[in-house]
C-alpha positions, 0 to 999 in steps of 0.5 A: 400102366406098366407093372400093374396087374401082372398077367391080367386075366390069368386067374379069370378076372374080366375087364379092360384098361381104364384108359380104354373104358374112359374112351368108350364112356366118352364115345357113349355120350355122342348121339346121332342118327339112329336110322341105318345108313342103308335106309332111305331116312338114314342116308338122307339125314347123313347127306343133309348133315354132311352137306350143310357145312364146309366141315362136312365136306372135309369129313367126307374127304377124310372118309375117302368120298371123292365123287363128282358134284353131279353124283352128290346132287343125285344122292341128295335128290334120291335119284341114285343110291351110293354103293356099299363102300360109299355108304360105309364111308358116308356113315364114317364121315357122319360120325367123324363130323358128329364127334368133332361137333360135340367135342366142345360140348362134352368138355363143357359138360364134363368140366361143369364150370370147374366143379368137375364130374363125379365118376363111378368106377366099377372094378374088374369082374372077379366072379371067375376068380378063385377066392384065394386070388381075388382082390378086395375091390369095391365100386369107387366114386370120385369127383374128377376135375381138371383133366376133361379137356385133355381126355376129350382131345385124346379121345378125338385123336384116338390117343390111347397113351394120353387117355392112359395118362389121364386115367393115371390122374384119375387113379391118383384121386382114389388113394392107396388102392389105385393100382386095383383100378388100372383095369375096370369093368366099367365107368360112368357119370351123369353129365 
C-alpha cells in the first residue's frame, strides 16, 4: 500500500486501510453467544461449547487455561466460578474456536460456488475536508471472486500483509481510480 494517500488524514479525511476494513467485515460474519461470559448463562454456554470437542480443549490451551480436571468439572457443574482472568481466557478461547469452526463456511458463502460475492466499497468520509482538497469518490460495487479463501485464511491468522495483498486484487477490479479506495470508510456484502 506504499505511496497511496500520502499523509492520509492530513486534510481531515476519515477512514481505515482497506485491508483492515476487509478483516473487520469478515469478523462481522462470525456470530455466537450473546450473553456475557460473566453471566451464568454465558459461562455455561461457553464451557459447553469448549468441552464438546478436542478442538475446544486445544482452544482453551491456546488461551492459557491450565486448570485441573477437577476444577473444570466444578465449573461445568456450576459449583465454582472461574476468576476474572480465567473468564477472560474462556471468552477468548470460545471466540478462537468459533472463528475456526466457521472459517470453512465463510469461504463457501463468500466464494458462492465460484460466482464470488458482490462487495460495496464506501470511500473515506471527506466531510471534514476543505472542498479544494476533496477527491471525487463515490461508493463502488464490484463482484469479487477468486480471493476469498486467501482472505479468510489471512483473517484467521491475523495476517494483515496478506489481507493487504487481497485488497490490492479487489482494487484492481475497480479500474483507474483504484488508488482512491486504498483507504475506505466501510465495505459490505450480503453473503
